[in-house]
TIZAMAR-511976 format. One record per residue (C-alpha): x, y, z; residue in three letters. Coordinates in steps of 0.5 Angstrom, whole numbers, padded with zeros to 4 digits, always signed. Last residue first. Layout:
<rs>
XYZALA;...
</rs>
This chain:
<rs>
+0078+0048-0003VAL;+0072+0048-0007LEU;+0070+0054-0010THR;+0064+0059-0008GLY;+0058+0062-0010LYS;+0054+0066-0003PHE;+0046+0065-0004THR;+0042+0070-0002ASN;+0042+0075-0008GLY;+0048+0072-0011ASN;+0054+0073-0007LEU;+0061+0072-0009SER;+0068+0068-0008ASP;+0067+0064-0001LEU;+0072+0059-0001HIS;+0070+0053+0000VAL;+0071+0047+0006ASN;+0068+0041+0005VAL;+0063+0037+0009PHE;+0061+0031+0007LYS;+0053+0028+0005GLY;+0055+0030-0002ILE;+0061+0029-0003ILE;+0060+0024-0011SER;+0056+0029-0013PRO;+0061+0032-0017SER;+0063+0039-0014SER;+0062+0046-0017LYS;+0060+0051-0012PHE;+0053+0054-0009ALA;+0053+0055-0002VAL;+0047+0057+0002ARG;+0047+0060+0010GLN;+0045+0056+0015ASN;+0051+0060+0019GLN;+0055+0054+0020GLU;+0054+0054+0014THR;+0050+0049+0008LYS;+0051+0046+0001GLY;+0049+0047-0005LEU;+0052+0043-0011LEU;+0053+0046-0018GLU;+0055+0042-0025THR;+0047+0041-0025LYS;+0046+0048-0025ASP;+0039+0051-0023ASP;+0036+0044-0019ARG;+0043+0045-0015SER;+0046+0038-0014VAL;+0044+0037-0006ILE;+0047+0039+0001ASP;+0055+0040+0001ALA;+0055+0041+0008LEU;+0060+0046+0009VAL;+0067+0049+0013LYS;+0068+0056+0011ILE;+0074+0060+0007THR;+0074+0067+0007SER;+0073+0073+0001GLY;+0066+0074+0001VAL;+0062+0074+0009ARG;+0063+0081+0009LYS;+0058+0081+0004ALA;+0053+0077+0009MET;+0052+0082+0013GLN;+0050+0088+0008GLU;+0046+0084+0004GLY;+0042+0082+0010THR;+0041+0088+0013ILE;+0038+0092+0006GLU;+0034+0087+0005LEU;+0033+0087+0011GLN;+0030+0094+0011LEU;+0026+0093+0005ASP;+0021+0087+0009ILE;+0021+0092+0014VAL;+0018+0098+0010LYS;+0013+0093+0007GLN;+0011+0090+0013LEU;+0009+0099+0016ARG;+0004+0099+0009GLU;+0001+0092+0010LYS;+0000+0093+0017LYS;-0003+0100+0016LEU;-0007+0097+0010GLU;-0009+0091+0014LEU;-0012+0096+0018SER;-0009+0096+0026ILE;-0013+0093+0032GLN;-0014+0098+0038ASP;-0020+0095+0042PRO;-0017+0088+0044PHE;-0020+0081+0044GLU;-0016+0078+0039ALA;-0010+0080+0042ALA;-0013+0076+0049PRO;-0013+0069+0044THR;-0019+0064+0043GLY;-0019+0066+0036GLU;-0013+0068+0033ARG;-0011+0075+0030VAL;-0007+0076+0024ASN;-0001+0081+0026TYR;+0004+0082+0020TYR;+0009+0078+0017TYR;+0017+0078+0017MET;+0022+0072+0018PHE;+0029+0074+0018ALA;+0035+0074+0015SER;+0043+0077+0018GLU;+0041+0081+0023PHE;+0044+0087+0024LYS;+0042+0088+0032VAL;+0043+0096+0032ALA;+0039+0097+0025ARG;+0033+0091+0026MET;+0033+0095+0033LEU;+0031+0101+0030SER;+0027+0100+0025LEU;+0023+0095+0031VAL;+0023+0101+0034GLU;+0019+0105+0029GLU;+0014+0101+0029PHE;+0013+0104+0037ASP;+0014+0111+0034GLU;+0008+0111+0030ASP;+0004+0107+0035THR;+0002+0100+0036GLU;-0005+0099+0039GLY;-0006+0091+0037PRO;+0000+0089+0034PHE;+0001+0091+0026GLY;+0008+0088+0025ILE;+0011+0082+0028MET;+0018+0081+0027ILE;+0021+0074+0027ASP;+0029+0073+0029THR;+0036+0070+0025SER;+0043+0072+0028LEU;+0050+0069+0025ALA;+0055+0069+0029LEU;+0062+0069+0026GLY;+0065+0071+0034PRO;+0061+0068+0039LEU;+0063+0072+0046LYS;+0062+0078+0044ALA;+0056+0077+0040TYR;+0052+0073+0044LEU;+0053+0078+0050LYS;+0051+0084+0046GLU;+0044+0081+0044VAL;+0043+0079+0051LEU;+0043+0086+0051GLU;+0040+0089+0046LEU;+0034+0084+0048PHE;+0035+0087+0055GLN;+0034+0094+0053GLU;+0027+0091+0048ARG;+0024+0089+0054THR;+0023+0083+0057TYR;+0018+0077+0059ARG;+0013+0077+0052ARG;+0006+0078+0054ASN;+0005+0082+0047MET;+0003+0088+0052ARG;+0010+0088+0054LYS;+0013+0087+0048LEU;+0008+0093+0046LEU;+0011+0097+0051ARG;+0018+0095+0050SER;+0018+0096+0043SER;+0022+0093+0038GLY;+0018+0087+0037HIS;+0017+0080+0034GLN;+0024+0078+0038VAL;+0026+0071+0036PRO;+0032+0068+0036LEU;+0035+0064+0031HIS;+0042+0062+0031ILE;+0047+0061+0027GLY;+0054+0060+0031ARG;+0053+0051+0031CYS;+0055+0047+0037LEU;+0060+0043+0034ARG;+0066+0049+0036PRO;+0065+0047+0042ASP;+0066+0052+0049SER;+0062+0058+0046ALA;+0055+0055+0045LEU;+0057+0052+0053VAL;+0058+0059+0056GLU;+0053+0063+0053ILE;+0048+0057+0056LEU;+0051+0059+0062GLU;+0050+0066+0060ASP;+0042+0065+0059SER;+0038+0065+0055PHE;+0031+0063+0058PHE;+0028+0069+0057LYS;+0030+0070+0050PRO;+0026+0064+0047HIS;+0029+0060+0044PRO;+0027+0057+0036SER;+0030+0052+0035GLU;+0037+0048+0036PHE;+0042+0047+0032ARG;+0048+0041+0033ILE;+0053+0041+0028TRP;+0059+0035+0028GLU;+0056+0028+0026ILE;+0059+0022+0025PRO;+0058+0021+0032SER;+0064+0017+0035SER;+0061+0015+0041THR;+0064+0016+0046LYS;+0065+0023+0044ASP;+0058+0023+0041LEU;+0056+0022+0048HIS;+0060+0029+0051SER;+0057+0033+0046LEU;+0050+0031+0048MET;+0051+0031+0055THR;+0054+0038+0055LYS;+0048+0041+0050LEU;+0044+0036+0056LEU;+0047+0042+0061ALA;+0045+0048+0057SER;+0038+0046+0057PHE;+0036+0043+0063ASP;+0038+0037+0067THR;+0033+0036+0073GLY;+0032+0028+0073ASP;+0024+0030+0070GLN;+0028+0034+0065ALA;+0028+0041+0064LYS;+0027+0044+0056TYR;+0027+0052+0057SER;+0032+0053+0052ASN;+0027+0049+0046VAL;+0021+0054+0047THR;+0017+0051+0041GLN;+0022+0045+0041GLY;+0026+0043+0036LEU;+0033+0040+0037LEU;+0036+0041+0030THR;+0041+0035+0028VAL;+0048+0035+0023GLU;+0051+0031+0020LYS;+0047+0024+0019VAL;+0049+0018+0017GLY;+0044+0013+0019ARG;+0048+0010+0026LYS;+0049+0017+0027GLY;+0042+0017+0027LEU;+0040+0012+0031VAL;+0045+0014+0036ASP;+0043+0020+0038LEU;+0036+0018+0038GLU;+0038+0015+0044HIS;+0042+0020+0046LEU;+0034+0024+0046ILE;+0031+0019+0049GLY;+0036+0018+0055GLU;+0036+0025+0056VAL;+0028+0024+0057PRO;+0023+0029+0053ARG;+0021+0035+0055SER;+0013+0037+0058ILE;+0012+0044+0056GLU;+0003+0046+0057ARG;-0002+0044+0051GLY;+0000+0045+0044ARG;-0006+0047+0041VAL;-0008+0051+0046HIS;-0001+0053+0048PRO;+0001+0054+0040VAL;-0005+0059+0039ILE;+0000+0067+0040CYS;-0003+0073+0040TYR;-0003+0074+0048THR;+0004+0070+0050CYS;+0002+0065+0053PHE;+0008+0062+0056MET;+0008+0056+0058ASN;+0010+0053+0051CYS;+0009+0046+0048GLY;+0012+0040+0046ASN;+0020+0038+0048MET;+0027+0034+0045ILE;+0024+0034+0038PRO;+0030+0030+0035ILE;+0031+0033+0027PHE;+0034+0032+0021THR;+0040+0033+0016SER;+0045+0028+0012PHE;+0038+0025+0010ALA;+0037+0018+0006GLY;+0030+0018+0010GLU;+0027+0023+0014GLU;+0029+0020+0020TYR;+0024+0023+0027SER;+0027+0018+0032THR;+0023+0014+0038GLU;+0017+0019+0038ALA;+0015+0023+0044PHE;+0009+0020+0047GLN;+0005+0026+0049TYR;+0000+0024+0056VAL;-0007+0026+0057PRO;-0010+0021+0053GLU;-0014+0023+0046GLU;-0020+0019+0044ASP;-0018+0016+0038LEU;-0023+0009+0037ASP;-0020+0006+0030VAL;-0025+0007+0025PRO;-0029-0001+0022GLU;-0023-0006+0019ASP;-0021-0006+0011GLY;-0016-0010+0014ASN;-0010-0005+0010GLU;-0014+0001+0013VAL;-0016-0002+0019ALA;-0007-0003+0021SER;-0005+0004+0019ILE;-0010+0007+0023ILE;-0008+0002+0029ASP;+0000+0004+0028GLY;-0002+0011+0029PHE;-0005+0010+0036LYS;+0001+0014+0038ASN;-0001+0020+0034LYS;-0007+0022+0039SER;-0005+0027+0044TYR;-0004+0032+0039THR;-0010+0030+0036GLY;-0012+0025+0029VAL;-0017+0027+0025VAL;-0019+0021+0021TYR;-0023+0020+0016ASP;-0024+0027+0013ILE;-0029+0027+0007VAL;-0034+0029+0012PRO;-0031+0037+0014TRP;-0035+0040+0018GLU;-0037+0033+0022THR;-0030+0031+0021LYS;-0027+0038+0024PHE;-0031+0039+0030THR;-0029+0035+0036HIS;-0021+0037+0034LEU;-0022+0043+0032LEU;-0016+0046+0035ARG;-0012+0039+0036GLU;-0014+0038+0027ALA;-0011+0045+0026MET;-0005+0044+0031CYS;-0003+0038+0027GLY;-0006+0032+0024MET;-0012+0031+0018VAL;-0012+0024+0015VAL;-0015+0022+0009LEU;-0016+0015+0006THR;-0017+0014-0001LEU;-0021+0008-0003PRO;-0020+0005-0010VAL;-0027+0005-0014PRO;-0027+0001-0020GLY;-0022-0002-0028ASP;-0021+0006-0029LYS;-0020+0008-0022VAL;-0012+0010-0023TYR;-0013+0013-0031GLU;-0020+0018-0027ALA;-0013+0019-0022ALA;-0009+0021-0026LYS;-0015+0025-0031GLU;-0017+0029-0025MET;-0015+0036-0028SER;-0022+0036-0030ARG;-0025+0030-0027THR;-0031+0033-0024LYS;-0034+0027-0020ALA;-0043+0028-0020ASP;-0043+0020-0022PRO;-0039+0018-0016GLU;-0031+0014-0018CYS;-0030+0012-0012ASN;-0023+0016-0013ARG;-0026+0021-0017VAL;-0031+0023-0012LYS;-0025+0022-0006LYS;-0021+0027-0011LEU;-0026+0032-0011GLY;-0027+0032-0004SER;-0019+0032-0003TYR;-0020+0040-0007PHE;-0024+0042-0003GLY;-0020+0039+0003LEU;-0014+0043+0000ARG;-0018+0049+0000GLY;-0020+0049+0008TYR;-0012+0047+0008ILE;-0010+0053+0006ARG;-0015+0058+0011THR;-0012+0055+0015GLU;-0004+0058+0015ALA;-0008+0064+0012SER;-0010+0064+0020ALA;-0004+0064+0022ARG;-0002+0059+0028VAL;-0006+0055+0026SER;-0001+0048+0022CYS;-0003+0042+0019THR;-0001+0036+0018ASN;-0005+0033+0012ILE;-0004+0025+0011ILE;-0006+0021+0005VAL;-0007+0014+0005MET;-0008+0009-0001ASP;-0004+0013-0005ALA;-0006+0015-0013THR;-0007+0022-0014PHE;-0004+0023-0008CYS;+0004+0025-0011ASP;+0010+0019-0013GLU;+0007+0015-0008ALA;+0012+0013-0002LYS;+0011+0005+0000LYS;+0008+0002+0006TRP;+0012-0005+0009GLY;+0010-0004+0016ARG;+0017-0001+0018SER;+0016+0005+0012ILE;+0008+0006+0015LEU;+0013+0008+0022ILE;+0018+0011+0020GLN;+0013+0016+0015GLU;+0010+0018+0022LEU;+0016+0019+0025SER;+0017+0024+0019ALA;+0011+0028+0019SER;+0013+0029+0027GLU;+0020+0032+0024ALA;+0016+0036+0019ILE;+0009+0038+0024ASN;+0016+0041+0029MET;+0019+0045+0024GLU;+0014+0050+0022CYS;+0008+0049+0019GLY;+0005+0045+0013TYR;+0006+0037+0012THR;+0003+0035+0006GLU;+0005+0027+0007PHE;+0003+0021+0001PHE;+0002+0014+0003TYR;+0002+0007-0001THR;+0000+0000+0000MET;
</rs>
């Protein structure tokens, strides 16, 4: 039997899709070329922004049509679904549609009623029953009961077949309750993965040739295992374990840390070992202390800038990226100017920039002083323009240096070139044989083309 994943949203969703894919592979399932001929389609959803949910509704409309074609219903529209129509020329072929992720959790008790095309709605705490869903599909049984249990379970591994870089979820949920964010409502409260489970996954990944791992959590540096191990101690334990096992893993990253939990001890740990990459995503969200307080971010502009100063002082070569939200309720012209001035002061090498989306069920949705869409778009464009300027300036400073690169894939635009990533998580294109894919190499950065370096293998 065959499966097909559609994954939307954050790295945690990517990791969770990968862990479920491992279950399917272990049961003998094969990956379908596309959704038209798959026996099971799994849509892993996101609820962070309204636009993400709107896209999912569009996909559910598409799958409603696809199911009609697969069921050979008389009113099925086969336009743009010729492949599916050809697939069922000898009779109906069932399609099982599974919807999981944060949107599934948010609409857990109404989703299937509103969209009968869905066969299974898998909430945050039901992923452990995915094996039962597979068995029911394989045997043609009645749908399994997915009543949720109030315990989150981490998968053994989130490895993606053939990957040299992969994710390791180390915690789930969030206790911060930022006033704009729906994550604590759909992911639940924080739970940290036991250290032994993380070390076991390191071993599994090392044996499969993985060279780089990214630790994941909604506020990853607030990690605290039941035995008292905090994030700094976890990193030191992981590094020691890699040494003892002669692991091929040479780079460790993490996303997304919260500024509140970025301690001096953590900075010292990061400075102590070159395997801890000097490319850090540090979400600031805004530059105004007044709005940061209203967002419940639990730090001020001044505290964030002090943290950045420490990071730059202790970690030479550091590249910072961030999240910036424009148009939060009550944002004045003065607040907005503080965003721009903070960007100029910090000089982020990249940023995810967006305007505030109202999320039902969050406190900010009820704030009276909402900003007009027109003004939000106008301010966002100014932020984007400034960040493009800063990104170009910061990346240009790296031209002329020779750096370590993980060779990743063959370039889509030039088959004689490979694409690799730097320690700062930036892209480099360079001429080389595909035989070095999955290896660390030294590359001289010759020039910059947009946001991609052009280099020469040393």
